[in-house]
N, C-alpha and C positions, 0 to 999 in steps of 0.2 A: 530444215536445219535450223532456221531462226527460231522456230517454236521450241525446239529442244533446248537451245541456248537460253531462251527466256525462262522456260520451265526450270532448268537447272539453276539459273540465277535466283529465281523465286524460292526454290527449295533451300538453297544455301543461305539466303537472307532470313528465311523463317527459322532455320536451325540455329543460325548465329544469334538471332533475337531471343530465342528460347534459352540459349546458353547464357546470354548476358543477364536476362531476368532471373535465371535460376541461381545466380551468384548472390542474390540478396537474401539476407536473413529476414525472417518474418516473426515478429513479436506479437503474440495474441494476448490481449488484456482480458481481465475478468469481466469488464463492462461490455465486451463484444467487439471492441475496436481492434483492428490489426495495424501494425506499423511495419513498413518495409524499409529496410536500411541495412546497416552493418553493425553488429555487436562488437564493440571495442574491448570491453572488459566486463567481467561480472564479479562483484564483491559479495560479501556475506549477505548484505541487505539491499543492494542496488545493482542495476544494470546500466552501463554507459554505452550509448549507441549514437550513430549518425543516421540521418534520413538519406534516402537515395539522392545523389547529386548535390549533397551538402557536406560541409566539413565541420560545422560547429557540433560540439558534443552535447548530448542531451542525457538526462538521468531519469530513470524510472525506479520506483520502489519495487522490490521483488514481490511485495504483497499485492501489487496491482497487476502482476503478470501471471498468466495461466501457463503458457509454454512458449518456447522459442524453437523455431525450425531453422537450422543452419543451412544456408543455401549451398555452400561448397560441398558439404558432406552429406546433407540430407538428414542429419541426425536431429532427433526431436528431444528436447530437454524439457521435462515437466518442472516448472519452477515452484509454484505454490498451489494449494487447493483453495477453492473459493470458500469463504466463511459466510454462512447465511445466518443472519440474526433476525428472528421473527417476533420481536417484542421483549419486554422486560424480563421474562422468564429465561431468556437466553443470555443473561448478563455474563455468565462464565465463559462464553465464547469470545467475548470482547478482548482484544489485544491492546495493551498499552505500549505505545511507540515511544522511544526514548530520544530520538533525534529528528530534526526537521527533514533530513534527507530521506527518512523512511516514509514520508507522506507524498513524495513526488509521484504524480500520476493519480493520486486519490482526490476525492472531492470533499471539500469542507462543507459540513452541514450546519453546525451551530456550536456556540460556546456552551459548555456544560459545567456543572459544579457538583461535587460530592463532599459531604461534611458529616460530622457527628453532631449530636444534639448539644446545645449550649450547656445544659445540665445533664451530666451522664456519669456513669460509674465505670468508664473505660480507663484503662492504663494507656500510656503513650503508644505502645505497640498495637494493642487491640483497637484503639481509636483510629490509627493509621489504616489498619486493614478494613475497618468499617467504612471509612471515608472513601477508600479505593473501591469497595464494593458498591457504594452509592454512586460513585462516578461512572463505573461500568454499567450500572443499572440505568443511569440517565442516558448513556449512549445507546444501550439496547432498546430503550423506549423509542428512540429515533430510528431504529433498525440499522444502526451503524456498527460495524464490526471493529472499528479502530478508534483509539483516543490518543491524542498527543497532549500530555500534561504540560501546562504552561506555568503553573505556580503551585507550590505546596506550603502550607503554614500549619505548624503544630504548636500549641501552647499547653503547658503542663502546670498543675498545682496552682499556687497563688497568682501566677502570671496569667492564668486562664480566666476563670470566672469567680474567683474568691471563694469557691466552695470546695476546692481541692481536686476537682475533676480535670480532665484534659479535653481539648477540642482540636480536631484535625480538619483542615479545609484543603481540598484539592480542586483546582480549576483547570480546564483544558478545552480542546476542540474535538468534536466528534467528526469522523470521516467515514465515507463509504466509497465504493468502487466508482 
């Protein structure tokens, strides 16, 4: 009789443990890490969550997250596809991020710069596009799919190089998973 009671207590304990652990949400990142916790809210570009047995809120960029498995419902939400950049030829895949919150969970690699030549025949708009392309190319060279622009400077006409051209300079940081 004691063996049956012990066995039933063990079974109850195991089932309750599984139930408790199954309530946690699992966030899978593109770098292979998984996070167990509770998703509090999901915005357009970020996910706010707490770790298991903690109350402080943490934020991750959706660009860093592959999927979320919700513990209570078992629902799997695909968040973003992984962007693979394999060199400068993949510069078009590089995404320019507009806010610092969008880099949460990504790894900073290096400061980069994109600019047009000092003497050029670019208009203000085409010079800006050329500088952006050069910035994305610099990130792609580092195999980084993300850029956070930290400063932009454009000069046009006589304020630029006294030759009537325009120059555009963009600096930022390259990020990877």
